[in-house]
N, C-alpha and C positions, 0 to 999 in steps of 0.2 A: 752502288752505294750499299752500306750495310755489310754484313758478313756473308761471304760467298766462298765456295770451294773452287779452287783453281785446278785445272788439269795437271799442273806440274807439282803434284803431291804437296800442296800447301793450302792455307786459308788466307784470304785477303779481306781486310776490313777497311772501309773508307767512311769517313765521317766529315761533316761540314761544321766547323766550329771556329769562326774567324776571331773570336775573342779569347781563345785559349793560347797559351804559350808552349804547352807540352801535352801530348796525347798518348795514352796507353790503353791496352785492353786488359782488364783484370777479371779473374773468375776462379772457380774452384779448380780449373785445369792448370793454373800457375800459382796456386796458393794466394790469390788476390794480390799478387805483387805488381806494383806500378812500374817496375824497372825491367821486367823480363821481356814483355812484348810491347814495344813502343814504336812510334813513328820517327823515322830519321829526318833530319833536317835536309832540305834540298830536294833533289830529283827523286821522284817516287817516294816521298815521305811527307813533306809539308810544303805547300806552294803559297804564293802571294795572295790567293783568293780564299784562304781559310780551310782548304781541304787537307785532311790528314789521312795518310795511307799506311796501314800496318800489315806486314807480311808475317804470317805464323807458319813456319816450316813444320811439316810432319816429322815425328821423331823416328830415327832409324833404329830398328830393333837390334838387339845385341847379337853380334856375330854376322850381321849383314853388311855388305859393302855398298857404298853410294852408287847411284846409277852411273853407267858409263857416259851417257849423254846428259849434259847439263839441262837440256830442254826435254828430258824424258817426260812423256805425258801418260796419264792413266784414265781409263774410262770407268767412272764410279757407279754408273747406272746400267746402261745397255751392255750386254755381254759381260755382266759382272763376274761370271765364273771363268772368264778367259784368263789364261796365264801367259807366261813368256813363250813366244813362238820359237825361240832359238835361232832366228835369222838375224844376222848381224846388220848393223846400220849400213855398212859399206855395201853389202849385197843388195839391200833394198834400194839404195841410191843408184847403184849401177843398173839395176833392173829398171828403175824409173827412167834413167837417162836413155837406156837402150830403146825403150818403147816410146819415149816422148819425142826424141830428136830423130830426124832422118839423117842418112849418111852425109857427113860434111857440115851439117847445120850447127853442130856444137863446137866446131873448131875454134871459133873466136870467143867462145865462152870458157873453154878449157885454157886457152892462151889469151889472157886479157890484153896483153900489150902487143899482140901480133898485128892488129890493125894499125895503130899509130906508128909502130916501128916500120911496118911495110910502106906506109905512106911517106914517112920521113926519108927512108932510103930512096924511094922512087923520085922524090922531089929534089933532094940535095946530093944524092950519090953516096957511096960508101964512106967518103971522108967529108961529110957535111959539117956545118958549124955546130959548135958545142956551147956557145954562149950567146947572149942577146946581142953583144957588141959585134961578134962575128956575123950574126944573122943580118944585122942592119948594113953591114959592109958589102954584102953580096948584091950586085946590080941585076936582080932577076925580075921577071914579070910577077904580077900579083899572084897570090896562092890559087885563086880560082882559075886563072888562065893556065897555070902550070898543071893543076890537077886535071883539067879538061883535056889538056894535051896528053898527059899520061894515060887517061882513060881511053882516049882515041887509039893509042898505040896497043892497048891490051883488050880491045873490044872483042877479039876472037878467042880470048882465053876462056877456059872452063869457068862456070859460075862460082865454083868452090874457091877459085883463086882470087876472086874479086870481093872486097868488103861489101856487106849489104847496106851501104850508106854512102852519101855524098857529103863532101866538105865544101861548104859554100861561104864565101866572104861577102857580106852584104854592104861592106864599106862603112860600117858604123864604128866610131871611135871606141865605144864601150863594148863592142861585140866583135872580137877578133875573127871568130868564125862560128858558124852553126853547123851542127851535124844533122842532116836530113836523111831519114831512112828511105830505102827503096820502097815505094808504095806496094808493089807486088809482094815483096818479102814481108813487109809489115802486116799486110792483110793475112798472109799465110800464118804468121806467128800469132796474131790475135785470134785466129780461128781455132787454135789449139786449146784443149782443155787442160788445166793444171793437173799434175799427177797427185791429186789429193788422196786417192785410194792407197797409194804407196806410202804417203806421209802418215796416214792413219794406221798403217801396218806397224808403225813404230810404237803405237799406243799399246799399253798392257791393260789387262782387266783388273777388276776389283780384287780378286783373289791374290793376284800378284802384288798388288799394292799392300794388302793386309799382311802378306807374308814378309814384306820388307819394312813396312812402316807401321807405326801406331798413330791414329789420328791426333793431331795437335789439340783439337777441341772435340771430345767425344759427344755423341748424341745425348741430348738432354742436359748438357753442361750449363751451369749458371754463370752469367757474366754481366759486367757493366763496363762503361767506358770511363776512363779516368782523365781528368783535365787538370792542368796547373794553370791558374788564371791570376790576373793581378790581385784578385781578392782572396787568393788562397786555393788549395786543392779542392776539386769537386768530383763526385762520382754520379753519373747519370745513366739511366737506361737509354741505350742507343736509339736515335730517332727513327732508324729504319728497321728496328727489331721486329721480327715476324711472330714471336711468341713470347709473352710477357706475364710475369706474376706481378700485379700492380702494387703489392705491398699493403693489402688490407689487414685489418685487425692489428695495426701497429707493427707489422713485419716489414723488413727491408725489401724494397722492390728490386727486381732484377730481370734481365732477359734470359730466355732459355734457347739454347741452340737446338733447332729441330732439324735433324738429318737422319731419319730412320734408314736402316739398311734396305736395299731394293726389295728384298723378299718380304719386308714388313710394311713398306710404304704403300699408301693407298693407290690403287689402280682404277682409273675411270672406266666405267662400264657403259655409260649412256652419253649421247650427244645432246646438244642444245635442241630443245623443242622448236618447232616452227612457230614463228610469231603470229598470233591470231589477229583477226581484223578488229576484234573488240577485247578489251581487258577487263576481267573480273578478278580484282586483286583482294587477297585475304591477308590483312595486316597482322603480323604476329610478333610476340616477344617471347624468346625461347625460355627465359628464366621463369616466367609466370605461366607457362603453358601446361604445367602439370596440375593434377587435382590435389596434390599433397602440399602442405605448408612448408615448402623448401624451394631451393633453386633447382629448376629442372635442367637437364643436360641436352646437348645436341642429339645424343642417341635416343633419349626419351622423346624428344620432338619428332625425330625421324620415324620412330615406331608407332607413335600414338596420334600425333597431330596431322601428319601428312596424309594418311588414309582418310581422315575426316574431311580435310580440305578437298580432296578429290571427290569424295562422296557428295559433298555439299555443292559441287558444280562450279567451283572457281577454277581459273586457268593460270593463276599466278599467285605467288606469295611475296609479301614484302616484309623483310626482317628489320626490326629496330633493335638497337642495343647490342648488336653483334660485335662491332668494333670495340677494342679494349678500352675500358674506362675504370677508374679507381673506385668511384662511389656508385654503388648499386642503385641507390635511391634516385639518382639523376636519370634513370631510364636509358642510360647509355648516350646521352646527348652531350655530356662533358667528356669528350674523348681525350685520352692521354696518349695512345699509341695507334696511329692511323693505319699501320701495316699489320696489325696483329688482331686475330680473333680473340674474343674474351675467353681467358683461360678458366673462368668460373663455370663455363658450360662444357668444356672439354678441350681436346687437342685440335690442331689444324686438320689432321686427318679425319677427325670426327665431323668437322664442318664440311669437308669435302664429301664425305659420305652422305650428309644431309642434302647437299646440293645435287649430288648424283642421283639419289633416290627420288628427289623431286622431279628431276628431268626424266627419270624413268616413268613417272606418273603423268608426263606431259604437262608439268607445271613449270612456268618460268619463275626464276628467283631474282627478286629485286632487293637492293640494299639501300637502306636509309643512310645516306652518307652526310657527314657533318664537316664541311669545309668552310663554313661561315664563321666559325670561332673554335677555340680550343680551351681545354681545361687550364686553369691557372696553377695547377700543381707543379712544383719544381722538381721533386725527386724522381717522379716517374713520367711527367709530361715534358713539354717543350719550353715552358716558361723559364727564363734565365738559364737556358740550356748550357751555354758556354760561359756563364757568369755575367754576360752582358744582357742588357734589357732589350736589345734590338736585333737579336739573331733571327728569329722567325716572325717577330711581331713588331708592331709600331711601338714607339716610345710615348711616354706621357699619357694624357687622357685618351688619346685615340687608340692606344694599345689595349684598352679595356672596354668591354661592353658597358654601355651606359647604365644598365640596371642589373645585369647578371654577374658582372665581375669577371667574365671569361676573357681570354686573350684574343685579340683581333689580328689576323694574319696580315703581313706586309706583302700584298700581291704584286707590288712593283719590282720586287727583287727577283732576279732570274733563278736564284737557288730555291726560293720559296715556290715559284712556279714549277720548277723541276720536281720538287718534293710532292706537290699536290697533284700535278698531272701524272706523274709516275704512279702515284697511289691509285688513281682510277684504273690505269692499265693493269696494275698489279692484281686487283681484285678480279678483273676479267680473265687474265691469263692464268693466274694461280688457282682461282676458285671457281672459274667458269660462270661468274655472275652474268645475268642477262640484262641488267639495267640498274639505274640509280634514281632515287628520289633525292634531290638536293635540298637539304633541310634549311629553312629560315633564311632565304636569300635576302630578305629585307635587312637582316642584320649586317650583311656584308656590302650591300649595294649603296648604303648611305652612311655617312659619318654619324648621323643621329640614330643609327641602328634601326630605322623604320619607326621609331616612336615619334611620329609627327602626324598631323591631320592631312589626309589626301582627299582632294575633291575631284581628281581626274584631270585637272588642268596640266597641260604639257610642261609648263614651267616647273612644276614640282619634280619632274623627272630629268631636268636639264640644268639644274642650278649648281651652286658650289658645294652642296652637300652630297652630291653623287660621287662615289668612289670609282673613277674611270679605270683604275688598275683592276678592281674587282670585276668590272664589266668585261675587260679584256680577258681576264682569266676564264670567265664563264664561256666566252666565245671560243677560246682556245680549247677548253675542256670538251665542249660539244664537237668542235671540229676534229679534234684528235680521236675521240671515241667513235664517231661515225665514220671516220676514214679508216681506222684500224679494224673496227668491228662494225660492219654495215648494219647488222641486225640489232645493235644495242638500242635500248630505250632509255631516254632521260626525261625525268619529270621535275618540274620546277615548283617549289613551294614558296610562293611570294605573295604576302598579304597585300602588297601595293599594286600588283599586276603591272610590272614595268612594261612599257610599250615595246613591241617586237620580241616578246619573250619566246614565242614559238615560231617566229619567222626564221627562214634559213639564214645562216651566217653569210652566204653569198649575196643576200639582199639587205645586209646590215642588221639582221636580227641576232638573237642570242643562240638560236639553234635547238631549243628544247622540243621534244616531241609532244609533251603534254604539260599543262599547268593545273594546279590544284585550286578548286573553288573553295576557299576557306570559309567564305561568308555563309555558305549553305548550312553547315552544321551549327554555326553561331546563331543563325535565324531560328532553326528548330529548337535549340536549347533555350533561346529567349522566349519563344512562344510557349513552350511547355512549362517554364518556370513562372513567367510573368503575365501572360495574356490568357484571359478566360477562353475556353474552347469555342464559345459561340461568337467571339470577336476576332477570330483569326482572319487575316486579310489574304484572300486568294490572289489578288494582284501582286502583293509582295512576295508570296510564295513562288509564283511563276517568274517574276522578274529576277528574284535572287537565284533561283535554280538555273535559269537560262544564262545569267551572267552577261558577258559581252558577246552578243550574237555573232560578231565578226570572227571570233575565235572559239565559239561554242563547240565546234567539232573537235577541238584539241583539249577540251576540258575534262578533268578528272573530278567526279563528284562523289561525295560520301555523306550519308546522313549523320554518322558519328564515327570518329576514329579514336585512337587511344587518348587524345587530349580531353575527350568528354568523360572519360571514366578512370583517369589515373591521377592519383595524389591530390585529393581534395575535390575533384569533379565527381559527377554522377553520370552513369549510363542512362539512356532514355528509359530503359525498362525499370531502373531503380526509381526514376522520377514518377513514372506512370503507375507502377505497381506498389511503390513504397507506402502510399497512403492506405493501402488495404491490408498491410501486414498485421496491424494490431486488431483488425476486426476478426470476428469469428468466421473461419473459412467456409463454414457450412451455411451461413446465412444467405438468403436469396439476394439481398442487396450487395453483399460482398462479391458473390459470384458474378452478378451482372456488371458491377463496376470493373471487375477483373477482365471480363470479356470485352468491355468497351475500351479498356486500356490496350488490350491485345489488338483490337481492331485498328486503333490509331497507330500502333507500332507497325503493323503491316502496311498501312496506307503511306506512312512517311517513307518507309523503305522502298515501296513500289514506285512512287512518283519521283523520288530522287534517282532511282535506278533507270527509269524509262524516259525521262525528259531531257537528260543532259547529253554529253558528248559520247566519245567512243570508249570511255574508261569509267570504272566504278570501283570503289574501295569499301571494305568492311573490316572492322577490328574484331579480332579473335573473340568469339563467344557472343558477340552482339547479335548474330544471326538467329540465335534462339532466345534472345531476351535475357542475357545474364543478369541476375537480380542484384549483384553486388558490384561496387566500384573496385578499382585496383588501388591498393595502398602499399607502397614498398616499405620494407623495414627501415625505420629511422628513429631517432631519439624520442620524437613525439608519440610514438606508439610502442615504445619499449622494444624496438627492433622485432616486432611481431611479423610473422609471415602469414597470418591468418587470412589476410585479404590479398596477398600476392600470389594468387593462384586462380585457376578457372574450374568451375564446378561442372565438369563433363558428365558427372553422374546424373544430372538433371535430365539428360536425353534418354535415360533408361526408363523413365516413367512416362506413362500415357497421360500427360497433362499439358498445361499451356506451353511449356518450353518445347516439348516434342512437336506440338502443333505449329509453333512459330518456325521451328527448323524445317518442317515439311514444306511450309509456304515458301521460305527463303530458297530452299532447294529447287522447288518448281519455278521460282522466279528466275533463278540462274539458268535453268533448263529452257525457259522461254527464250532467252537470248541465244542459247546454243542452237535451238531448233528453228527459231523464227528470225534470227539475226536482227534483234531489236536495235542494239547500239550502233551497228554498222550501216544502218539504213539512211543515214543522213539525219539532219535536225528535224524535230517534230514540227508540224503545222498546228499551232495553238489557235483554236477558233472560238472557244467558249470559256470565259472566266467571269463568274458571277459572284460578287462579294455578298449579295443578299441571300441567295440560296446556298452559297458556299460549295458550288459545283465547278469543277474544272474538266474540260474535255479537249483532247487533241488527237491527231492522227500521226502515224509514223509508218509510211508504206501502206500495206493493206490492213494495218492494225489500228483499232480505235480504242483509246483509253478514256475512261469516265470515272471521276472521283466525286464522292459526296462527303465533304468534311464536316457537315453539320452534326453536332452531337445528339440531336433529338429529332430533327425533321427528316421524314422519309418521303419519297416522291414515287408515285405509282406509274405515271406515264410522263416522264420528263423528256422533253424534246431536245436533242442535240443534232447539230448539222453534220452531214457527210457529203462529200463530193460525188462519190460513185454510188449509183443505184444498184441494189442487189440484196443478198442475204448475208447477215452477219451472225457469227456463232461465237458465244462466250467460250474462250479457251483458258481463262484464269479469273477466278472470283474470290476475293478476300473473305467473303462471308460463308464459304463452304464449311460444313461441319468438320471435315478432316483437318481444317486449319484452325479450329476452335471457334468458328462462327455460328450464326443461328440457322443458316440455310434457308433464308427467307425467299430467295429467288428459286422458283420451282423449275423443274427440268424442262417443262414445255415453254418456259420463258427464255431459255438459252439461245434459241434461234429467233432472230428478228429480221423482218423485211422492211426495207425503206419505204417511206411515204413521199410522194412527189409534192414536197412542200419546202419552200425556201426558208431555212433557219441558219442563223449565224453567218449569213452571207454565202451559204452553200446551197446547191440546187436541190438537195434531198435531206431528209432527216430520219432519225430513229426515235421512237418513243419507248424509252427503256425504264425498267424498274430500278429505283435507287434507294435501298434501305439506308438508314443513317450510318455514317462512318463505314462505308463500304466502297470498294472500287472494283471495276470489271475491265477485262481486256476482251474486245470483240475482234474477230478476224473476218475479213471479207472472203466468203467461201464460194459465192456465186454471183456473177455480174449479170444484171438485167439490162438489156438494151431497150430503151423506150423511144 
């Protein structure tokens, strides 16, 4: 589908538009003429299923003669400097036949009628019947008896004189005879390898092609597809276009043919990194990744952000807004062209370089893919693509999102399934993507788009509002991806947590590797905005972060992602630090309040990171407490880019942001060195809403949190199962993280007391300053 180069010096374009009556390709290569390159009616032009096929022949240069062979092929990429070898096609075929066939084997291939003529003569003699009437008048035995008699007479003849087959009459009226090949001969023929090397010798190289032809569509040509429909002529950006100018600022949208010469095309240098046992994902948006008020490019991201991600200790990046979209302020979620990278950030080769460099840094690259809905734009998107309202989408109310106005895919159509499933494979094959996060599954799984109350009752997932076609698509997507690419990772973002989301497809599940716990970030945001600090519920924190314990191991947790800080929202740092901006920065009260806000910021991230499943996510800049929200340019802010950026310069100063970054870096290294996330689920044994203390173990590690804003505890008892010595390996209150350093060095090593606490055989009496958290590691086991 789409526009592809064919080896036989031509371009092929295929489009699916069942509502169109005429289809042509228009562009600057043919003066935008709708009558020069069009699809023929009938075979290889237009079929009954709405597919249109257009052939665009390369132009013969002046003075050059057409190829001698009508099927002459050219190699445009490999051996692109190869020319005409000078060997004729007859010589190549003769050479192939001489080496392929043994003496006598090709006798019946060179003389196709020799076998039937020889059999006819043996059966009926030299003066046999010439008409059906004469044949019926001959009182001879049946064909099988006569053939067996003839074969018996010639059993001593050389094999080359006998045909390599038997003619058997099975006595069926509709089957006069069957030709059954000799098994030994058939096995011998099947063992032969086809003479493809000789066939490829007929191919010529790129230089020979350029000498004889000029490309029918040069590199970087602009083009669109032209339809004649019952409602009149239309021009659309092809659905399968891989590079698109979406037509911003009132400009006409068009596709761009991307076919750079082999010496300029990007060449991959690195392979896919090994999939780690735990995922530490850094969520990014390329456009806002720079420190200047402008749209950043793929190259800017590659050179400046990727090294920061590696230094911060993350092992994967997740890119949002990469797939082409017309409106920048939509953050890339109203996708218009699913096969194209956004041209506002650079070229397809620039994106390949980004992925390749990330792989070189041992970073996995995930893509936030939107297959749950599509932009309603008609000129550049898929809406009313062929003039009809039901080409890729449902008609009527079901064809539009209940609140967002976006178009909803018709997952029951084979062509729509083909389009979406191929899209997933395209990103993996063409751009070496390592995984996908499927955005907003609740929008596609239910006809009410997920805007309904869910209590967890099974009936809510099995009623008439469930889109069974969408379910089948998700199963097919996971099955296809994991079959073709065994190391691929798929993540489901579903606010309703559909049953079986992460169960294998072989057991009736949807087949995802991870699911996103969306409620965790909503809980933190609600606590920070609406609940006094001393009224926070420890029970709710633990129950929300743990989610469904049955599937907690497959849970991806985040304290805040892009939703908390984009377009109207606030980052947690902005909520906690914002109230201190108007105060005097030098006042003791302001400094103390800032330190307490930083302490809470570290605790929220630490408990979210260490209590959940095998995966964690952080949005770009939040690791160092980015003080400003993200606001994309739109009419409400006079299209300002002042907040559509990241303030990386804050890390250059030895202040609160540098301290927060140091803590987050050590938190990521804690998982790298101690394998926190991959140790299985934590054992939570202490949750006290009065003292606001939470404690749990994960392998040999003990985590203790004191969320109380004012109360500190000098000798607080927390239970442990294993008796021994426990050493603090991470403390949020250390001065290098912007803390007070209230826990002294001699308190870092603690020995257990033989006292039953929290239902466990031993306990530790630890120092817990207010709003601090510590990680203890069992360094020595005591046998009592």
